[in-house]
N, C-alpha and C positions, 0 to 999 in steps of 0.2 A: 627417815630424816635426811639421810644422804641423798636419796633420789629427789626429794623436794629441793634441796639446796642446788643440786646439780641442774635441775630444770630451771630454777630461777636464774642461775648463772648463764646458762645457755640462752635463755630468753633475753636476758639483759644484754649479753654480747650481740646477738642478732639485732636487737632494737638500736644499739649504738652504732653498728656497722651500717644499717639502712639510713640513719639520720646523718652520718657523716659525709656521704656523697651528695647530699642535697644541695640544689642551688637556690633554696628558699629558706627564709628565716623560720623561727618557731611558729609564726602565725600563718605560714604557707605562702607568704608574699615573696616573689622572686627577689633575690639579692643580686643587683648588678655587679657588685664587686666579685661574686662568685661566677657570674656568667661571662663577663668581659675578661679577656686575658690581660694580665698586667703588661705594661708597655714593653718591658724587657723581654718578656716571654713571647709576645706577638712578634717583635722584631726578630728574635732568634729563630722562631718557628718559620717565619716567611723567608728570611735569608737562607735558612737551611733548605728551603723548597725552591730556591732560585729566583726569588722576587728581588727587585731593586727597591731599596728603602730610602725614602726622602723624609726628613724631619723639617718641619716648618713652625714658625711662630705667628703666622698671619693667614688670613683668608680674605680674598676679595669680597667685598660686601660687609665687612665688619672692621671696626677699629680695635677690637680686643686683641690682647696678646695671648696666644693660645699654645698648647703643646699638641701639636698635630703630627701624626704619622701617616705617611702615604706609602703604599707598597704596590708595585706593578710587575707583572710578568705576562708579556704579550698583551691580550685583551683583559686579563684578569687583574682586578685591583681591590684594594681596600683603602678608605680614607677615614681616619678616626681621630677624634680629639679627646684627650685625657684631662682630668683635673679641673672640670668647670664647676662653677656654682650652679644652682638650680636656674637662676635667672639667666646667666650667660649660656647655659646649655639650651634654653628655650630660644635665645637669639641665634645661636649657631645652627640649631636645627632648621630655623627658617631659612637661613642662607643655604643649607644643604638642600632643602626642598626646592630652592630655585636652581641650584647648581646641578643636582641630579634628578631632573624632572621625571625620567622614565628608565634610566640606564642603570638598574640595580636589581639584586636579588632581595636585599634588606636594607632599609633606610630607617634609622632609629634614633631616638633620644631615650636612652636607657639610664635612668638615674642622672648621674652627672657626666655621662658619656654620650657623645654623638658619633655616629658611624654610618658609613655606606659601604657595602660590599656588593660586588656585582655578580658573584655566583656562589653556589653552595660549597664548592670545593675550597675556595678561598677562605670562606667562613670557617669551615672546618679546619683547614691547615693553620689558620691564625691562632686557634686555641679556644674559640668560643665553646661553652659547655651546653648552651641551650638558646632557643629563640625567645624564651620567656623574657618579659619586659615590664619595667616599671616606668611608664611614660608613654610615649607615642611611637608606633613603628608601622611600616608598610612593608609587606612581603609580596614579592612576585614569584610565583612558582614557575 
């Protein structure tokens, strides 16, 4: 009886640990909120890595008021917009597609986030957990 209980306990703990680190919901669909670093985390991570941070509330080509963070270090950069509605994310993504026609590693509308990152290292340093996406994305390797 004790062995069965111990086995069930160990199996339950392993099952919980495997599920805790997932960037997907219970249906296996990626969760953008677990993939995209929170604004403060992204800023801290990139400032600690020597990037210059600029925050903006506008972007040329749109009349929306947005929460935009740009970080740059030499030729490396990220340009991300937080807190968008689904409709506004689609509009901003169209602007980003025009703005960043070919100069990127990843260009994405992931849930309510829109971002462009020009290299894998910046993507990693920023704190993204995956390239999984709910929306549209283009990746240049």
